[in-house]
C-alpha positions as CSV (number, residue, x, y, z in Angstrom):
1,M,178.4,150.3,65.3
2,A,176.7,153.2,67.0
3,V,173.9,155.4,65.7
4,D,171.7,158.0,67.5
5,A,169.3,159.0,64.8
6,G,168.7,158.5,61.1
7,V,169.1,155.3,59.0
8,I,172.2,153.2,58.4
9,E,172.0,150.7,55.6
10,L,174.4,147.8,54.9
11,D,174.0,145.8,51.8
12,G,176.1,143.0,50.3
13,V,178.8,143.0,53.1
14,E,181.0,140.0,54.0
15,I,182.5,139.6,57.4
16,S,184.5,136.5,57.6
17,D,187.4,134.7,59.4
18,N,187.9,137.3,62.1
19,R,189.1,136.2,65.5
20,I,188.7,137.8,69.0
21,I,191.5,136.8,71.3
22,G,191.4,137.3,75.1
23,D,188.9,138.0,77.8
24,S,185.9,140.3,77.9
25,T,184.0,141.7,80.8
26,S,180.8,141.5,78.7
27,S,178.5,138.5,79.3
28,L,177.6,138.7,75.5
29,S,180.0,139.4,72.7
30,G,180.1,139.2,68.9
31,S,183.0,138.1,66.8
32,G,181.5,139.3,63.5
33,L,179.0,142.1,63.8
34,S,177.5,143.9,66.9
35,V,174.7,146.5,66.5
36,I,173.5,148.0,69.8
37,L,170.9,150.8,69.7
38,N,170.5,151.8,73.4
39,A,169.6,155.5,73.6
40,P,166.1,154.9,74.9
41,G,163.5,157.6,74.2
42,E,166.1,159.9,72.5
43,S,166.2,158.7,68.9
44,N,164.5,157.0,66.0
45,A,167.6,155.2,64.8
46,Q,167.3,152.5,62.2
47,V,169.9,149.9,61.0
48,L,168.8,148.0,57.9
49,M,171.1,145.2,56.8
50,R,170.5,143.0,53.8
51,R,172.6,140.4,51.9
52,L,175.3,140.0,54.6
53,R,177.5,136.9,54.7
54,V,179.0,136.5,58.2
55,A,181.1,133.3,58.3
56,G,183.9,131.6,60.2
57,N,184.4,134.3,62.8
58,S,185.6,132.9,66.2
59,T,186.5,133.7,69.8
60,T,189.3,132.4,72.0
61,G,189.5,133.1,75.7
62,S,186.8,133.5,78.3
63,T,184.2,135.9,76.8
64,G,180.9,134.7,78.2
65,S,178.2,134.0,75.6
66,T,179.6,134.5,72.1
67,H,177.8,134.8,68.8
68,Q,178.9,136.0,65.3
69,V,176.1,138.5,65.2
70,I,174.7,140.5,68.2
71,L,171.7,142.7,67.6
72,E,170.0,144.8,70.3
73,A,167.4,147.7,70.0
74,H,165.7,149.7,72.7
75,D,162.4,151.6,72.6
76,N,161.6,153.3,69.3
77,Q,164.6,152.0,67.4
78,V,164.6,149.5,64.6
79,I,167.0,146.8,63.4
80,V,166.3,144.6,60.4
81,L,168.6,141.8,59.3
82,G,167.5,140.1,56.1
83,D,168.5,137.9,53.2
84,S,171.7,136.9,55.0
85,E,173.8,133.9,55.9
86,I,175.5,133.5,59.3
87,S,177.5,130.3,59.3
88,R,180.4,128.1,60.1
89,S,181.9,129.4,63.4
90,T,183.7,126.7,65.3
91,T,183.6,128.6,68.6
92,D,180.6,131.0,68.5
93,G,176.9,130.8,68.0
94,G,175.1,132.4,65.0
95,V,172.7,135.2,65.8
96,H,171.7,136.6,69.2
97,A,168.9,139.3,68.9
98,R,167.3,141.3,71.7
99,Q,164.3,143.6,71.6
100,I,163.5,145.9,74.5
101,G,160.5,148.2,75.0
102,D,158.8,149.3,71.8
103,A,161.8,148.5,69.6
104,Q,161.5,146.4,66.4
105,V,164.0,143.7,65.7
106,A,163.2,141.6,62.6
107,L,165.2,138.7,61.3
108,V,163.9,137.7,57.8
109,N,165.2,135.3,55.2
110,L,168.2,134.1,57.2
111,T,170.2,131.0,56.7
112,V,172.0,130.2,60.0
113,P,173.7,126.8,60.0
114,D,176.7,125.0,61.4
115,N,177.7,127.3,64.2
116,A,179.0,126.2,67.6
117,G,176.3,126.5,70.3
118,F,173.0,128.0,69.3
119,D,172.5,129.1,65.7
120,L,169.7,131.4,66.8
121,A,168.9,133.0,70.2
122,A,166.5,135.8,71.0
123,S,165.1,137.8,73.9
124,G,162.0,140.0,73.8
125,A,159.6,140.1,70.9
126,V,162.0,139.5,68.1
127,D,160.2,138.9,64.8
128,I,161.6,135.9,62.9
129,S,160.4,135.0,59.4
130,N,161.4,132.8,56.6
131,T,164.5,131.6,58.5
132,L,166.5,128.4,58.5
133,A,168.5,127.4,61.6
134,D,169.9,124.1,62.8
135,V,169.9,124.7,66.6
136,T,167.7,127.3,68.3
137,D,167.8,128.4,71.9
138,A,164.6,127.9,74.0
139,S,164.4,131.7,74.0
140,I,162.9,131.6,70.5
141,A,159.1,132.3,71.0
142,V,157.1,130.2,68.6
143,A,154.6,133.0,68.2
144,N,157.2,135.3,66.9
145,A,158.7,132.7,64.4
146,V,156.7,132.7,61.1
147,E,157.3,130.3,58.2
148,S,160.7,129.2,59.5
149,L,162.4,125.8,59.7
150,F,164.3,125.1,62.9
151,G,166.1,121.8,63.4
152,I,164.8,120.3,60.1
153,D,167.2,119.5,57.3
154,P,166.5,122.1,54.5
155,H,168.5,120.1,51.9
156,Y,171.5,122.3,51.3
157,E,173.5,121.8,48.2
158,D,176.8,120.9,50.0
159,R,176.8,121.6,53.7
160,E,180.4,120.2,54.1
161,S,181.7,122.7,51.6
162,G,179.6,125.6,53.0
163,L,177.3,125.8,49.9
164,Y,173.9,126.6,51.5
165,Q,171.9,127.0,48.4
166,L,168.7,124.9,48.5
167,L,168.3,121.7,46.5
168,P,165.1,121.3,44.5
169,S,163.9,118.8,47.2
170,S,164.1,121.4,50.0
171,P,160.9,121.9,52.1
172,A,161.8,125.6,52.2
173,I,161.3,126.2,48.4
174,G,157.9,127.8,47.8
175,A,157.4,128.4,51.5
176,G,157.7,131.5,53.5
177,A,155.7,134.6,54.3
178,S,155.3,137.1,51.4
179,T,155.0,140.1,53.7
180,P,157.1,139.4,56.8
181,P,157.9,142.0,59.5
182,G,161.0,143.9,58.3
183,G,159.9,143.3,54.7
184,L,161.7,141.6,51.8
185,G,164.7,142.9,50.0
186,A,164.5,143.4,46.2
187,L,167.5,141.0,45.8
188,D,168.4,137.7,47.3
189,L,171.7,136.9,49.0
190,E,173.3,136.1,45.7
191,G,172.2,139.4,44.2
192,N,169.4,138.0,42.0
193,P,166.0,139.7,41.8
194,R,163.7,138.2,44.3
195,V,161.1,135.8,42.8
């Protein structure tokens, strides 16, 4: 996806079971979704994504560091990924987000379990709020991760079947920031009004 100016919004999109085959010259590649905003100083581009389900995408061959979702913003550009699930890749990590200069990259209300490698990796001052991830890279700055559970069992309904709704015993229920960077969507991942 490429955008120089204006706003692109994605809502309620599913990207699943895709496979990249072969080699890549890039050191970082995405098998599900890649959003790179790299026209520094020339635009005010914004990409706002809510209620995405990115699952089971994979890579074969030598492609460097692979993740199902790659996000990168430079300077005055904005990327927000919220209320989404990135899960179940047997070959790729979950989300790799990168913030450069004065850009804003916000990850809010994400469920990122059961990916090969790191479920969540970031560079720069990426804002992470209300997010569940099994395995995070050391690149995740604690100061930028608010009200999130990393490496703690959130008590999913049925992890083996890919049902990541939370059980009543979940430590994530009733937790979370009410005004996180990137904001909250009006609907949750299932399309229900946000409580």
